[in-house]
N, C-alpha and C positions, 0 to 999 in steps of 0.2 A: 160343393160336393158333400154328400155322406160317405165316409170312409171309415172302414173297420180294418185293423191289423189283428191278425191271429198269430201269437208268439206261444213258444213252449214255454217251459220255466225260466223266467228272466234272472240274469245274473250281472256279473261286472264285466263281461266279455266285449270284445269290440263290436261283434255282430249285434248284441243287444243295444249297445250305445247308438249304433247308426239307426237302428229302428226307432229309439227314443228320440233321436234328433230330428227324424222325419216327421214323427207323430206330433212333436212339439211344433215344428216349423209350420205344418199344414194347418195346424190348430191356430196359429196365429197369421195365417193367411187367409182366416175367415171360414174355413171348413170345419164341418162337424165330424170329429175324430173320436172313434170308439177304439181301444185296445183290449182285446181278450186275452189273457195269458192263463197258465196252469200253476198250481203249486208244485213243489218238487215231486219228481217220479220217486215212487217207494223204492227203497234200496233193499234188495234181498240180503238174507243172513250171510252169505257168502262175501257179498261186497262190503257189508258192515265189518266182517272179520278182516277183510283186506284193508279197509281204512285203518283199523286200529293197529294193524301191524305196519303198514307203510307211513302212517301220517299221525299216529297216537290220538286219533279221534274215532268215535264209535259211529254215530249216526248223522251224518249231515243233513238228512232229510228233516229231523225233528227240529232242526235250529232255522230260524228265519234268516233268509239270505239276502243280503243287500243287492239292489240291482240299480241299473241306470233308469228304471221307471219310477223309482221312488220320489223325484222331485218333478215329475211332470206337472204342467200347470194347463188347465183348460182341455185335458182331454180325458175321456170317460174312460178309466181303467177298471176292467172287471176281471176278478180272478175266480177261476171255476173252484167248487167246493173240493175237488180231487182231480188226479190226473186221469184224463180221459179225452176222447175226441169231442170237440164241441159240435152240437148239433143245431138244425134250424132255430129251436127254441132258445138256444143261447145267444144267438147272433142277431143283432137289428137287421131290419130291411135297410139297405144302403145302395149307393151308386157304384161303389167298388169295395171288393173285399180281398185282402192281401196276404197271401202265405209267406212266411218269413224263413222256412227252411224246408227240407224235404218232407218230413212227417206231417208237418202243418199243410203242405201241398195237398197230400191225400186226403186231409180233412176238408180243406176248402174245396177240392173237387167235388166232394159228395153233398155241398150246400145246395139249396134251391136258388132257382134264378132270381128270386127278390132279394137275395142278398148282395147282388151287384155283380158287375163284371169281375171276372176272376184273373187275378194277379199273382205272379210267382216272383217274389224278390229274391234274386239269386246273388248270394254273397260268396259263395265258395262252390266247387264241383265236389259235392260232398261223398264221393265214392271213396271211402276210408276202410280200412282193414276191419274196423270194430263196428261196421254198421252193414245192413243187408244190401249189397250191391245192386241187385237186380231190382229191388224195389225202389232204391234212390235213383237209378237211372230210369226207371219207368215214370217217376215224377217229371223228369225233363221233357217226357214227351207227351205230357197231358196238354190238352188244347187250353192253356192259359197264357195270357200275355205275360212275357218276361221282361223285368228290369234287372239290369246287371250292373255291376260297380266297376268292372274293367274290361279291357279290350279283349283280353285272351278268352274271358268267359263269353263275350259275344261270338268271337270266332268259333268257340268249342261248342255253342249252341247251335250254330250252322254246320260245322264240319260233322258232329257226331250225332246231333238230333235232328238236323234238316229244319231248323227253325231259324229263317234269315230275318225276321222282323222281330227284332228285340230293340229296346231302349237301353242306351248305355249312359248312366247316371253314375259319373266318378265321385268317389268320397272326397272329402276335403280335410280341413283342419280348423279347429276353433282358435283363432289367433288370439282371443281374450284369454283362454287357458293355456295355451302353449305357446311361449314366446320366451325371449331372452335377450338381453342387450350383447352387442358385440364384445367379445372376449378374447383373451390369448389362451394358450395351453395352460394346462393345470400344472402347479408346481410339482405334484407327483402324477405320473402318466396314469389316467383312470379309463378304463373299459367298462361298458355297461351292456346289458341284454335282457331280455325277456325270458323268465323261467316258466316255461310250460311243458308238460310231460308228454302231450299228445304227439304221437310218433312223428307226424308230418311237420311238426315244429322244429325238429332237427336238434333237440337240446343234446344229445349224445354227440353229435358233430361239434356242436358250440364246446362242450366240455373237453373234447379232444384237443381242439384248437387252443383252449386256455391253458392247458397242461404244457403244451409247447411254449407258448408265450410266456408262461411264468418262469419256465426254464430258462430262458433267453432274458427275461427282464424281471428279475426277483423283486424288484421295487413295485411291480405294476399293481395299482388299487383295481378290484373288481366289485362292481356293484349290480344288482339286479332286483327285480320285483316279480311277483306273480300272484295270480287269484288265488291259489291253493298252497298249503304248506309244502315245505321241502318233502321231497320223496326220497327214500332210503336208497333207492336204485340210482338216484342222480346226484351224488353228493357233490358240493361245491369244493372248490381248491380251499386249502387253508386260509383263512383270513378274509375271504369273500363276504361281502355284506350283502344279506338278503332282507327285502322288506315285504312282508305279506300284506296283501290287498291294501296297498297304499291309497289313502285320500287324494282325489283327483289334483288338487292343488300341489301335492307333494310329488306326484309324477313328473310334474314339469321341472321341479328341481332335482329329481334323479336324472333326468335327460340332460339338464344343463350343467351338470357337475362332471360330464363326461367329455372326453376327448375323442372317443370313437364308440359307436354302436355297433354291435354285431346282429345280424339276423341270418341264421343258417337254415330256414325253413327249407323243408322240401316241397312243400306246396303251401300256397298262400292265395286266398280270394283277392285280398288288397294288400294287407300289410299295413294298417293304420300305425302302430307304433313306430314303424321306419319313417312315416311321413311326420310323425309328432315330434320324434328326435331330431329331425333336420329343421322343423319348425322353431326348435329351441337351439339352433345352430351347432349342432352336434353332427359332424361327418359320419355317415354309416359305411359298413361293409355289409354287403347283402347278396344272397343268392338269387339267381334268376327266376324268380316267382312273383307273382303278383305285381303290384304297382312298381317296386323297384327295377323290375325288368324293363318297364317302359320309361322310367323316368332318369334312372342313372346312366351316367356317362363315366366310365373309369378314369380317374385321374382329374376329372373336371369337377364333380359334384359329389363324389364318393368312389366306391370300388365295387364293382359287380363281379360275382364269381359263379362257377357252377356249383349245382347242388352236390353236396356231400364231399367237396373238394377242400380237405381240411388244410393242405398245403397252401393253397390259394388264399384262404380266410386268414390263415397265419401271415402270408406275405403281404396281404392288404391291410390287416391291422398294424403291421410294423411299419410299412409305409406311411400310414395317417400318423402313427406316435412318434415317428422319426423325422416328420417335417420341422422345419425351422419355424419359429413363431410366426413370421409374416406370412410364409406359405400355409400355414395351418389356417390363420385368420381369413386368408383369401379363400381357401376350401371350404371353410365354415360359411362364410358369406353366400358362396354359390349354392351351398346345400340350403341355407335358408331362403334363397330366392326361389329354389326349385319348388319348395313346401308351401310358399306363398302364393302360388298361382290358385286362382280359382278361390271359392269360398262355399261354406255350408248355405248361406243364402242363395247363392247362384245355383247350387246343386239341388236346393229343395224346390226352386222354381222349375228345374228340368224334371224332377220327380212329379211334381204336380201336372207338367205337360204330358208325362209318360201315362198318367192315370187318365187323362183326358183321351190319349190315344187308344187304350184299354176300353175305354167306353164306347168310342166310335166303332171299334172292330167288334165288340159285343152287339152293338145296335145292327150292324152287317149281318151277323149271324142269326139275329132274331128277325131278319128280313124287314127291318124298319128302312125308310127312306133316307138314310145317310150315304152320302157319297164317299167312296175310298178316295185318298188323295194322290196315290200312285199307282202304277201298274204293279209295281213289287208288293205293295200291300194287297192289290186285288187278288193277285196270284196266291198269296199266303191266306187270305180269308177262304180262298176256294179250298186249299189244302186241308185247313182246320175243319171246314164244313164236311169234307169227304171223311176225315177221321172220326166225325160225330154221326156219320151216316145220314146227313142231310141232304135232300136233293139241291142241286145247282141250278136247275134251270130257272131263269127269272130271277136269281139271288142278285140284289142291287149291287152295283159296283163290279159284278163279275162279267165274264164274257160267255156265259151259257153253260151248258154241261160240257164235262172235259171227261 
């Protein structure tokens, strides 16, 4: 297949990493992959002043930003000359074109049919306070085939947006990158977490829990890392160690030196760091969001708590930190086993199949003689055709006008 990804400004976030993994994997599977991205969005004077006040830096937009796209091989990565919506002139003709977040979904929806079957790769429900909620929600109603990374997103697409034909392709973990040998507890109890200031990441909840834990365990060592510098509104406890934008091989070592990993997010599409920490044999305490809600069984392979429940987070962390060495080793082993299920190779094959699914559905919509595989898909094709104002009488694979 000829496959095009449309991505906004690439960076070192988990969402960009997942796009890079699939672009690379599809190229290795023999597909012709093009990735179109944008340079950093221009920063307003107000934002520059805020950056200077909060993080001691003036204009992030003038500095080259590292991204997970830097080391891609066999992928035609094209960066537009400035921040703008890609047009048909920028995008090669292809079999499939993939939007990777809500704004790129708007752009992809406007492209011509020659650019390929339109796919929306949904890694989160991006209805956040800092984004235009009505526009974001509208993108999930666009007649594009969706690929989601977690069951809760598949359920949401059905319940809130009426789309019951989506492909679920779960994330995995690179076990060549994230691994650790069996170990016991650290000589100094050590807790780790991801430092990210977006409201839905729950950093304020994490810091509140750390304050209580430190009061009860003054010896507790705290380590964390983040893609951006420390923010003045979210100071760390005294003595906490912060690593800014660590190299990927160092992240593994950060996970592996912890006795427990905290994730207090209020919302997560997947929560890849939680899976990575467990792959490095570190038990986690996580809120009921994203993959942890599906994977964790409290007391078996980690601890699952309610969102914003500081008391429960503290209790969970204290329980893990208070285990005898043998019990901690057993918990660590079960966490590792949970994260070791599946692989990126298997997920890439599923992603490839999802793109073929999108091509078949597009062929149906274009009245080409391709048969739908199930009644559910035929009904969904009919619903999408209605949304496009297309006549249904005689549409291959449907049951006539409805």
